[in-house]
ZADREN-133374 format. One record per residue (C-alpha): residue number from 1; x, z, y. Coordinates in nm, 4 decimals. Each point is the difference from the previous one (the first is absolute). Layout:
<recs>
<rec><i>NUM</i><c1>X</c1><c3>Z</c3><c2>Y</c2></rec>
...
</recs>
This chain:
<recs>
<rec><i>1</i><c1>-0.0966</c1><c3>2.4505</c3><c2>1.7493</c2></rec>
<rec><i>2</i><c1>0.0037</c1><c3>-0.0652</c3><c2>0.3717</c2></rec>
<rec><i>3</i><c1>-0.3495</c1><c3>-0.0673</c3><c2>0.1290</c2></rec>
<rec><i>4</i><c1>0.0611</c1><c3>-0.0241</c3><c2>0.3737</c2></rec>
<rec><i>5</i><c1>0.2619</c1><c3>-0.1073</c3><c2>0.2502</c2></rec>
<rec><i>6</i><c1>0.0113</c1><c3>0.3593</c3><c2>0.1198</c2></rec>
<rec><i>7</i><c1>0.1014</c1><c3>0.1284</c3><c2>-0.3455</c2></rec>
<rec><i>8</i><c1>0.2850</c1><c3>-0.2500</c3><c2>-0.0093</c2></rec>
<rec><i>9</i><c1>0.1103</c1><c3>0.0941</c3><c2>0.3521</c2></rec>
<rec><i>10</i><c1>-0.0053</c1><c3>0.3689</c3><c2>-0.0920</c2></rec>
<rec><i>11</i><c1>0.2340</c1><c3>-0.0572</c3><c2>-0.2955</c2></rec>
<rec><i>12</i><c1>0.2199</c1><c3>-0.2207</c3><c2>0.2160</c2></rec>
<rec><i>13</i><c1>0.0127</c1><c3>0.2562</c3><c2>0.2798</c2></rec>
<rec><i>14</i><c1>0.0949</c1><c3>0.2694</c3><c2>-0.2532</c2></rec>
<rec><i>15</i><c1>0.2919</c1><c3>-0.2256</c3><c2>-0.0955</c2></rec>
<rec><i>16</i><c1>-0.1272</c1><c3>0.0006</c3><c2>-0.3588</c2></rec>
<rec><i>17</i><c1>0.1259</c1><c3>-0.3500</c3><c2>-0.0803</c2></rec>
<rec><i>18</i><c1>0.0365</c1><c3>0.0752</c3><c2>-0.3709</c2></rec>
<rec><i>19</i><c1>-0.3720</c1><c3>0.0707</c3><c2>-0.0237</c2></rec>
<rec><i>20</i><c1>-0.0771</c1><c3>-0.3077</c3><c2>0.2091</c2></rec>
<rec><i>21</i><c1>0.1898</c1><c3>-0.2252</c3><c2>-0.2383</c2></rec>
<rec><i>22</i><c1>-0.2363</c1><c3>0.0799</c3><c2>-0.2864</c2></rec>
<rec><i>23</i><c1>-0.3381</c1><c3>0.0447</c3><c2>0.1683</c2></rec>
<rec><i>24</i><c1>-0.2708</c1><c3>-0.2510</c3><c2>-0.0761</c2></rec>
<rec><i>25</i><c1>-0.2546</c1><c3>-0.1181</c3><c2>0.2541</c2></rec>
<rec><i>26</i><c1>-0.2696</c1><c3>-0.2652</c3><c2>0.0148</c2></rec>
<rec><i>27</i><c1>0.1016</c1><c3>-0.3289</c3><c2>0.1652</c2></rec>
<rec><i>28</i><c1>-0.2251</c1><c3>0.0755</c3><c2>0.2991</c2></rec>
<rec><i>29</i><c1>0.2055</c1><c3>0.3143</c3><c2>0.0708</c2></rec>
<rec><i>30</i><c1>0.3336</c1><c3>-0.1839</c3><c2>-0.0314</c2></rec>
<rec><i>31</i><c1>-0.1321</c1><c3>-0.2712</c3><c2>0.2325</c2></rec>
<rec><i>32</i><c1>-0.1255</c1><c3>0.2585</c3><c2>0.2497</c2></rec>
<rec><i>33</i><c1>0.3409</c1><c3>0.1698</c3><c2>0.0005</c2></rec>
<rec><i>34</i><c1>0.1727</c1><c3>-0.3319</c3><c2>0.0683</c2></rec>
<rec><i>35</i><c1>-0.2564</c1><c3>-0.1010</c3><c2>0.2635</c2></rec>
<rec><i>36</i><c1>0.0011</c1><c3>0.3311</c3><c2>0.1884</c2></rec>
<rec><i>37</i><c1>0.3556</c1><c3>0.1222</c3><c2>-0.0608</c2></rec>
<rec><i>38</i><c1>0.2281</c1><c3>-0.3028</c3><c2>-0.0449</c2></rec>
<rec><i>39</i><c1>0.3010</c1><c3>0.2287</c3><c2>0.0419</c2></rec>
<rec><i>40</i><c1>-0.0849</c1><c3>0.1396</c3><c2>-0.3469</c2></rec>
<rec><i>41</i><c1>0.0365</c1><c3>-0.3368</c3><c2>-0.1739</c2></rec>
<rec><i>42</i><c1>0.3434</c1><c3>0.0940</c3><c2>-0.1382</c2></rec>
<rec><i>43</i><c1>-0.1477</c1><c3>0.3104</c3><c2>-0.1581</c2></rec>
<rec><i>44</i><c1>-0.2907</c1><c3>-0.1981</c3><c2>-0.1457</c2></rec>
<rec><i>45</i><c1>0.2433</c1><c3>-0.2603</c3><c2>-0.1373</c2></rec>
<rec><i>46</i><c1>0.1926</c1><c3>0.2779</c3><c2>-0.1756</c2></rec>
<rec><i>47</i><c1>-0.3124</c1><c3>0.1135</c3><c2>-0.1836</c2></rec>
<rec><i>48</i><c1>0.0153</c1><c3>-0.0778</c3><c2>-0.3710</c2></rec>
<rec><i>49</i><c1>-0.3768</c1><c3>-0.0382</c3><c2>-0.0430</c2></rec>
<rec><i>50</i><c1>-0.1028</c1><c3>-0.2450</c3><c2>0.2724</c2></rec>
<rec><i>51</i><c1>-0.2218</c1><c3>-0.2794</c3><c2>-0.1296</c2></rec>
<rec><i>52</i><c1>0.0913</c1><c3>-0.3688</c3><c2>-0.0039</c2></rec>
<rec><i>53</i><c1>-0.1951</c1><c3>-0.0819</c3><c2>0.3149</c2></rec>
<rec><i>54</i><c1>0.1993</c1><c3>0.2588</c3><c2>0.1981</c2></rec>
<rec><i>55</i><c1>0.3266</c1><c3>-0.1210</c3><c2>-0.1521</c2></rec>
<rec><i>56</i><c1>-0.0887</c1><c3>-0.3527</c3><c2>0.1081</c2></rec>
<rec><i>57</i><c1>-0.0879</c1><c3>0.1164</c3><c2>0.3507</c2></rec>
<rec><i>58</i><c1>0.3256</c1><c3>0.1928</c3><c2>0.0328</c2></rec>
<rec><i>59</i><c1>0.2041</c1><c3>-0.2945</c3><c2>-0.1298</c2></rec>
<rec><i>60</i><c1>-0.1017</c1><c3>-0.1777</c3><c2>0.3225</c2></rec>
<rec><i>61</i><c1>0.1186</c1><c3>0.2839</c3><c2>0.2242</c2></rec>
<rec><i>62</i><c1>0.2284</c1><c3>-0.0720</c3><c2>0.2936</c2></rec>
<rec><i>63</i><c1>0.1931</c1><c3>0.3159</c3><c2>-0.0943</c2></rec>
<rec><i>64</i><c1>0.2946</c1><c3>-0.0892</c3><c2>-0.2226</c2></rec>
<rec><i>65</i><c1>0.0072</c1><c3>0.3505</c3><c2>-0.1501</c2></rec>
<rec><i>66</i><c1>-0.3611</c1><c3>-0.0376</c3><c2>-0.1123</c2></rec>
<rec><i>67</i><c1>0.0675</c1><c3>-0.3386</c3><c2>-0.1624</c2></rec>
<rec><i>68</i><c1>0.3187</c1><c3>0.1353</c3><c2>-0.1607</c2></rec>
<rec><i>69</i><c1>-0.1944</c1><c3>0.2882</c3><c2>-0.1517</c2></rec>
<rec><i>70</i><c1>-0.2629</c1><c3>-0.2395</c3><c2>-0.1338</c2></rec>
<rec><i>71</i><c1>0.2725</c1><c3>-0.2238</c3><c2>-0.1450</c2></rec>
<rec><i>72</i><c1>0.1201</c1><c3>0.2928</c3><c2>-0.2130</c2></rec>
<rec><i>73</i><c1>-0.3368</c1><c3>0.0410</c3><c2>-0.1720</c2></rec>
<rec><i>74</i><c1>-0.0319</c1><c3>-0.1172</c3><c2>-0.3580</c2></rec>
<rec><i>75</i><c1>-0.3741</c1><c3>-0.0623</c3><c2>0.0057</c2></rec>
<rec><i>76</i><c1>-0.0005</c1><c3>-0.2958</c3><c2>0.2346</c2></rec>
<rec><i>77</i><c1>-0.2196</c1><c3>-0.3024</c3><c2>-0.0499</c2></rec>
<rec><i>78</i><c1>0.1904</c1><c3>-0.3226</c3><c2>-0.0472</c2></rec>
<rec><i>79</i><c1>-0.1232</c1><c3>-0.1184</c3><c2>0.3392</c2></rec>
<rec><i>80</i><c1>0.1580</c1><c3>0.3064</c3><c2>0.1623</c2></rec>
<rec><i>81</i><c1>0.3284</c1><c3>-0.0603</c3><c2>-0.1815</c2></rec>
<rec><i>82</i><c1>-0.0117</c1><c3>-0.3603</c3><c2>0.1252</c2></rec>
<rec><i>83</i><c1>-0.0765</c1><c3>0.1025</c3><c2>0.3572</c2></rec>
<rec><i>84</i><c1>0.2795</c1><c3>0.2569</c3><c2>0.0178</c2></rec>
<rec><i>85</i><c1>0.2440</c1><c3>-0.2359</c3><c2>-0.1742</c2></rec>
<rec><i>86</i><c1>-0.0356</c1><c3>-0.2260</c3><c2>0.3042</c2></rec>
<rec><i>87</i><c1>0.0252</c1><c3>0.2779</c3><c2>0.2583</c2></rec>
<rec><i>88</i><c1>0.2093</c1><c3>-0.0857</c3><c2>0.3046</c2></rec>
<rec><i>89</i><c1>0.2093</c1><c3>0.3141</c3><c2>-0.0511</c2></rec>
<rec><i>90</i><c1>0.2610</c1><c3>-0.0256</c3><c2>-0.2781</c2></rec>
<rec><i>91</i><c1>-0.0238</c1><c3>0.3720</c3><c2>-0.0794</c2></rec>
<rec><i>92</i><c1>-0.3623</c1><c3>-0.0515</c3><c2>-0.1063</c2></rec>
<rec><i>93</i><c1>0.0922</c1><c3>-0.3008</c3><c2>-0.2141</c2></rec>
<rec><i>94</i><c1>0.2828</c1><c3>0.2059</c3><c2>-0.1499</c2></rec>
<rec><i>95</i><c1>-0.2429</c1><c3>0.2787</c3><c2>-0.0940</c2></rec>
<rec><i>96</i><c1>-0.2163</c1><c3>-0.2591</c3><c2>-0.1750</c2></rec>
<rec><i>97</i><c1>0.3062</c1><c3>-0.1373</c3><c2>-0.1791</c2></rec>
<rec><i>98</i><c1>0.0764</c1><c3>0.3537</c3><c2>-0.1219</c2></rec>
<rec><i>99</i><c1>-0.3574</c1><c3>0.0907</c3><c2>-0.0934</c2></rec>
<rec><i>100</i><c1>-0.0195</c1><c3>0.0393</c3><c2>-0.3800</c2></rec>
<rec><i>101</i><c1>-0.3403</c1><c3>-0.1735</c3><c2>-0.0118</c2></rec>
<rec><i>102</i><c1>0.0828</c1><c3>-0.3098</c3><c2>0.2029</c2></rec>
<rec><i>103</i><c1>-0.1131</c1><c3>-0.3088</c3><c2>-0.1923</c2></rec>
<rec><i>104</i><c1>0.2735</c1><c3>-0.2262</c3><c2>-0.1302</c2></rec>
<rec><i>105</i><c1>-0.1094</c1><c3>-0.3055</c3><c2>0.2028</c2></rec>
<rec><i>106</i><c1>0.0319</c1><c3>0.2008</c3><c2>0.3211</c2></rec>
<rec><i>107</i><c1>0.3437</c1><c3>0.1252</c3><c2>-0.1059</c2></rec>
<rec><i>108</i><c1>0.1015</c1><c3>-0.3628</c3><c2>-0.0590</c2></rec>
<rec><i>109</i><c1>-0.0988</c1><c3>-0.0885</c3><c2>0.3567</c2></rec>
<rec><i>110</i><c1>0.1800</c1><c3>0.3060</c3><c2>0.1354</c2></rec>
<rec><i>111</i><c1>0.3146</c1><c3>-0.0926</c3><c2>-0.1941</c2></rec>
<rec><i>112</i><c1>0.0538</c1><c3>-0.2808</c3><c2>0.2516</c2></rec>
<rec><i>113</i><c1>-0.0920</c1><c3>0.2101</c3><c2>0.3036</c2></rec>
<rec><i>114</i><c1>0.2166</c1><c3>-0.0661</c3><c2>0.3085</c2></rec>
<rec><i>115</i><c1>0.0920</c1><c3>0.3687</c3><c2>0.0115</c2></rec>
<rec><i>116</i><c1>0.2846</c1><c3>0.0594</c3><c2>-0.2492</c2></rec>
<rec><i>117</i><c1>-0.1121</c1><c3>0.3561</c3><c2>-0.0824</c2></rec>
<rec><i>118</i><c1>-0.3512</c1><c3>-0.1187</c3><c2>-0.0899</c2></rec>
<rec><i>119</i><c1>0.1268</c1><c3>-0.2953</c3><c2>-0.2039</c2></rec>
<rec><i>120</i><c1>0.2532</c1><c3>0.2143</c3><c2>-0.1862</c2></rec>
<rec><i>121</i><c1>-0.2516</c1><c3>0.2690</c3><c2>-0.0918</c2></rec>
<rec><i>122</i><c1>-0.2562</c1><c3>-0.2545</c3><c2>-0.1196</c2></rec>
<rec><i>123</i><c1>0.2649</c1><c3>-0.1813</c3><c2>-0.2039</c2></rec>
<rec><i>124</i><c1>0.1110</c1><c3>0.3262</c3><c2>-0.1627</c2></rec>
<rec><i>125</i><c1>-0.3595</c1><c3>0.0883</c3><c2>-0.0906</c2></rec>
<rec><i>126</i><c1>-0.0517</c1><c3>-0.3441</c3><c2>-0.1527</c2></rec>
<rec><i>127</i><c1>0.3122</c1><c3>0.0479</c3><c2>-0.2131</c2></rec>
<rec><i>128</i><c1>-0.1270</c1><c3>0.3268</c3><c2>-0.1477</c2></rec>
</recs>
């Protein structure tokens, strides 16, 4: 478990991204990392243990790579699926269309997305 921002930074600086992907931390530590080191948001988004409140915060990121990483997660709340399904960037909507846990009603909306890649992927998922 990571208990401080400094512990996280140390793992990051060691380039130990495999360890970072599986480390747990309390929400206050994740928030402190994002507040004090916004450049680490991509690494936080790649973590497989981040709690819902951090997922929700990262889903609002201005960084497309952060939102894309969040869109790949299976443990999203429906509200996060809905938010990312309306993202301005079609690659984020496409990731939601391809996410195995995307609710059917969201896939139905994405099946008529203006981006053909998004619409096609959502339609294929609905057919399966």
